[in-house]
N, C-alpha and C positions, 0 to 999 in steps of 0.2 A: 218321692214317696212310693212305698211298696203298694202295688195294686192288690186288693183283696179279691180273691177268686170266689165265686159262688160255691155253695155246697155241691159236691159231685152228684150227678144223677145218672142212672143206668141208661145207656143208649137204647132207644126203642127198636123194634124189629124193622120198622120202616126205614131206618138208617141204612140197613143192609140190602135193600131191594134193588139198588142200582148195580151197574156193572162193576167187576172187580177193580178196574183202574180208578173209577170214581170213588168207590168205598175206600180203597187203599189210601188215596191222597187224603180223604176226609178223616181217616183214623190217626193221622199224625198229630201228636199232642194230646191224644186221649189217654186215659189211664187203664191199664190192664191190672186187675186186682184179683188175688186168690185169698179167700178166707180160709185160713189153715190153722187148726188147733187154737182157735180163739184169737188169732192175730191176722192182720191184713198185711200181705206181701204185695206191694204195689209199685209199678213202674210206669213212667210216661213213655208212650210209644214214639220212637224217634226214627225208625226205619221199617219199611214194609215192602212186600213184593206182591204184585197182582198175578193171578193165574186164571186164564180165561176159559177153561173148560174144554169142550169137545174140539175146538179149533186150535188149541194150544198143545203142541207136542210135549212141552215141559210139565203140563198139568197132570196130576194123578187121575184126572177124569178123562183123559184123552182117549183111552181105549174103551170107555163106557162104564156103566154102573157095575160095581161089585160090592160084596159085603164090606170090604175094607174101606172103600171110598164113599160109601152111601151118604155120609153126612154132607158132603159137598154138593149133592143133588137136591138139597133143600130139606126143610124150610131154611130161610136165611136166618142168620144170627146164632148159629150153633158152632161149637168148637170142634175142629178136626185136628186130632193129635196123631202124628205118625212117628215111626222109629227109623233112624238112619245110621248107617255105618256100625250097626250092632252096639251102639252105645249112647246115642243122643235122641231126645224127643224134640219135636218141633210143633208149634201150635199155630193153627190157622183159624179163620172164621169164615163160615159159608156166607155167600151173598147171591143175589139174583132171586127172582120168584121161585117158589117151590117147583121142582122138576127141571130147572135150568142150572146146570152145574157151574160153579165158579167159587173162587175163594181168595183170601188174602193171607199170606204168610207174614207173621210178625217176626221181624228180624233183630230188633234191638230195642232196649228200654233205657231210660234214665231212672235209676232207683229212687223211690220216693218214701216208701214206708217199709218197715221191717228189714232194714239194711243189714243189721247184725245177723239175723236169721238167714238172709240171703247168702252172706259170706260163709256161714257155717255149712249150709247145704251145698255150697260150691267147694267146700274144703279149703277156704281161703282165710287169711288172717283178717281181723277187724281193720277196717280202713282201706281195704282193697279198692282199686279204682273201679269206677262204673264200667269201663270197658271189660275188665276181667270179670266183673259180676254178671253183667247182662248184655254184653257186647257181641251178640250173635244168637241165632235162634236156639241152638243147643244149650248155650250158657244160660239164657233167660228161663228156659224151662226148668233147668236144674235149680236155679236160684229161687224160683217160685214154687218148686216142688210139684211141677206139672208132669203127669205121666199119661200114657194112652189108656191104661187100665182103669184109671180113676176119672180122667177128665175128658175123654173123647165123647162127643155127642151131647155136651152140656149146653143148655140154653143160656147164653151170655146176656140175654135181654131180660131174664127173670130176676126179680129182686130176691128170690130165694136161692138162686144159684150160688155155689161156692166160687165160681169163676165168672167174672163180669168185666165189661168194658164201660168205663164211666166218662162223663163229660163234666169238667169243672170250669169250663168257660175259657180255658187256655186256647189261644189262637196261634197255630204254628206259622212261622214266617220263614222266608228264604228257603222254600222247598226246592230241593234239587231232584232231577229225574235222570236216571242212568239205565243202561241195560242191566238185567238181572245177573246175579253172580252165582257161582257154585253149580251151574248146570251146563249141559252140553247141547241141548236142543232148544231151538228158538232163543238162543242166548243174546241175540242182537236187539230184541224188542225192548223199548224203553219203558219198562214196567216196574222199576225199582224206584221208590219214592223215599226221601229222607230229609230231615231237617238240616239245613245248612250248617256246616261246621263238623259234621260227622260223615260227610260225603267223601267220595274218591277212594277212601281206604277199604280194602276188601276185608269184610268181617268174617271171622272163623265161625264154623258151625258151633 
């Protein structure tokens, strides 16, 4: 018998008060949703990476507070969107109490709602695989229509926000932990968390 999941609820700010590695693991199985042009584009979070702040050379906050990275210094529960390689956006969420820098990069999703629109935004045919749609931080931002200009600094805990992270009761199992990928500094730290079955493979940006 198929288990009926409860109606999704927006994760509260208290969820993001813990350290990045704790929040990262807890985010697995939650739903990232973008309310876009009257439609919900939603994916279940299947892969994340934790970035620890001032003690982490790979973190955007390692060299201190700037206008660009200020979202990561708090309050917790806000989106931090950055641009890489001159072509991709990546979305993170801030954590730890206000003033303490830390964040979690969302690396992959399992598409749930708005899949046809995701394919169109990715420039892919209908029926494209989940890996091609949202299998990487750059891909998922393109699929959900997330950009820095529009979505940086949004309160993902607000019921009025166009960008939210929801809990529908899904419990992630078989969580795997590996070193982070796509970085050159502190690359050995075991701060990449993913739902079993999508592990081991290096995901593209």
